[in-house]
N, C-alpha and C positions, 0 to 999 in steps of 0.2 A: 265163705264157702257154704253154698246153698243149692236146694233144689227148689224151684218154685212151682207149686201147686196152684197156678193162677186160676181164680174162680170166675163165677159167672157175673161178678161185680163190673168186670170189663165190659159186659154186654148191656150194661144200664143205658136207658134211654138218653140220660145225661152226656154219655160220651159219643152219642151218634148225632150227626148233623140231621136237620128236619129234611133236608133234601139232598141230593147226591152232591157231594163235595167236589171241587176241581180236582184235576190230577195232582198227587202230591210229588214235590220236586225229589223226594228222597224214597220213592217207592221202590220196592225190590222187584224185579223183572226176570223171572226164571226161564232158564232154557234146560229141558231135559237132557242129562247126561253130562251137564256143566261140572267140571272139577274146581276145587279148591284146596289150598294148603296153607296152613297157618303155622307160623313159628310163635310159641309163647316164651317169654322170658320173665322171669319172676325173682323176687326176693321176699322170702318169708322170715322175718327177723334176720337170724344168720345164716338161713338156707337160701342158696343160690341154684337155681335149675333152669332148664329150657325143656320144652315138650313140643313135639310136632304132631300135628293132626291133618289128616287129608279127608275130604269129602266129596260125595258125589250126589248131583241133584236129581231126584226121583220124584214121580207122581204117584199119590196114594190112590187106594180104590175109591175114595169119595171126591176125588179130583183136586186135592190140596197139594201144595209142594213142600217137601223136606229135603234136608241136607243130611245125608247119612255119613257120619264122622267115624273115622277109626283112628287110632294112635299109633304112630309108625316109629316114634324115637323119643329119648329123653336123656338128658344129662343131669347129674346131681353133683354139686361141687365140680362142676368141670369134667366129670368122669361120665362115660357112656353108661347107661342102665340097660341091662339085658330084659327084654319085655317078656313076660310069662306067656304061656299059651292062651291063659284066660284074658290078658290084657291084649293079645293080638286078635282074639275073636270078640272083644267088647266093641260095641257099637253105641253111638249117641245120635239121637235123632233130633235135629234142630231145625228151626223155621223162622222164615220172616213173612210168612204168608199169613195175613190177618184172620184168613178162615180156618187157620190150623192153631188149636190152643195148645200152648206148650205144656209138656209134662216131663217129669224127671226120670232117669233110668234108675233101676236098682244099684246101689253101690255095693252090695254084698259079693264079697269074693275078689274084688279088684285090687291090685297093688295099692296099698294106703298113700303111696307117694302119688298116685294119679288122682286122688280124691279132690285135691285142689285144682289142677288143671282141668278136669271133667266139669266141676261146678263153676269155675270161673268162665270158662268158655261158654256154658249155658247163660251165665249172668250177662255176658256182652249180647248175646242173641235175645234174650228176653228183653233187655234193655231196649234194643233197637225194634223188636216186635211190638212194644208198646206205642212206638212212634208210627207204626204201620197201622195198628188197630185204631187208634185214635185220630180221625181225619181232620186234624185242625192245624196240622204244621205245614206252613206254606212260606213264612217269611220270617227272616231272623227276628228273635224276640218273642215269638210265639211260644206259649208256656201253658203247662197243664200239671195239676198236682193230683196224683193218684193214690187214694188211701187204699191200703191192702190189708183186709181183715185176716188173711190166712198166714200164718207163720210158715216158715221155710225150714228145710231139714237138710242136713249132711252126714246123719247118723248112718253107720255101715252094720250095725248090730253086732259088731265083733270087738273092735277097740273103742269105737265111738258109740256109745250106749244111748246117749241123748246129745243131739246138736241142732239147736235150733235158734233163729232169730225172727224178729218181726220188724220190717221196715215199710216206710211209704215211699213213693217214688215221686220225685220233683223233676219234671221234664222240660227242657228248653231247647229248642232250635236255635243254636248260637250263631251261626254264620253260614252263607253260601258263597261259594267263590265260582263264578260262571267260567272263568277262563280255565280253572284247573279241574271243572266238573266235579267238585267236591262239596260237601256239606259237614259241618260239625255239630254234633248232638251232645247234649250234657245232660247226664242224669245224677241227682243227689239222692242217694238213699238215706232217710233219714228216720229216727225213731218216732213212732206214731205217739199221738198225745196220750193214748192208754194202750198199753201193751195186751196183746192176745195171747201171750205165751202162758202155758201151765207150768208153775215152777215146782219141781219136785220136793223141795225142801223150803221152809218158811224163809230161812236166812237167805235164799237166794233172791228173793223179792225186795230185799232192802236196797234202795238205789244207790248205785255206786258213784254217779255223777249228778248231772243237773236234770235228768229225764228219768222215767221208769225204765228199768233194765230191760233191754230188748234182745239180749244174748245170753244163752246158756249151754253149756257143754259139760258132759258127764263121760270120763273115758276109764276104761278099766286097765289098771296097770299089771305088769307081769307078776307081781308078788300078791294080787288079788285084792289090792285097795282099789280105791275110787278117787280119781281126781275130778273134782267138780268146781265149777266157776260160773259166775254171772256177771253182767256188767252192761256198758253201754257199747254199741257198734254204729259206726258209721262208715259210708264208702262213698267216694265220687267216681263217676265214669264218663270218659270223653271218647266218644265214638267219631271217627271219621270215615265218612261212606261215600260212596260213588253216586252222582246224580244221574248217571247214565244208565246204569244197571242196579244201583242200590245195594251192591255188595259192600260188606264191611271192610274197608282197606287196612285200617289200623284202630286199635282201642288201647285205652289205659285206665287202671284202676288203682286208687289208692283206698286201701282199707285199713281202719284201725278199730282196736276194741280195747277200752280201758275196763278193766275187772277186777275182781276179788276172786282168789281161789284157794280152796282148801283140799287137804288129802283126807279121806274118810276110810274109816275100817268097814263100814256097813253100807249096803245099797240104799238105806232109807237115809243116808247122809246126816245122822244124828250123832256119831262118834267120830268127830274131824278135829284136825289140828286148827290152831289160829289162822284167821284169814291172811292171806299174802297178797299184797297189790301186784298188779301186773299190766303191763301194757303190751298188746301184740300189733305190729305194723307191717303190712303187706303191700308190695307194689308188684302190679301184673300188667304186662303189655302183650298184644299179639299183633302181628302184621301179615298181611296176605303176601305170599311169596309169589314170584314170576311163575 
């Protein structure tokens, strides 16, 4: 779960063609007022849920395109969830327009159950946006590796005090189906060779796996203690997009974190229990509804 503060590194000359590139077969073509609705289905360890979001295409004052999404429903363990007024008013601005740089919404005050759906929907859009931004993807097999120097965050400031990861993007245009007018895009989110994370405690820096730790989280418990963990996160995203209009038709994400977690009495994370190994696995899918 993450919010991507994508930086100016995406504007580096190495990412831009020396001359105007040919039209992309996966380019997003926007129509003002266009509406979209996605059904998200997810498993987060033992938690099963669905979430529905609907969006409308708008043009900003600077001429770029955005898709303004709101959440309209959720089930948790097959039971419907009543949306609070704050969730009904909450909006997420997403875009596949290469002239519009993504930025994440504030998660403060939203229903904690929606942190995952909000950040996962943005993950799918940011991954596709990278294909739009880097104008080299025209044939199956086209590939590009994007180092990302800026960690992402899913902290809400209330329950999740620190939530951050650092991943690079390994992009590939996997296939194009001319008859179905679809293309499949694959993104591997991988730990960078050197993590840019700031570790709140020295013990969180000790590698859990075969790479530097690229995931950290600190949550505050109801009894005033602190749950803190660090480890290795990877996730793989597969996007199926329309080659006619560039919409995301469906997407799937497999996300795993291998970590060590401790319960601490103090915010400095110095008075803690013995480390406990843990593995988190999530699978998330979205599908464009008729």
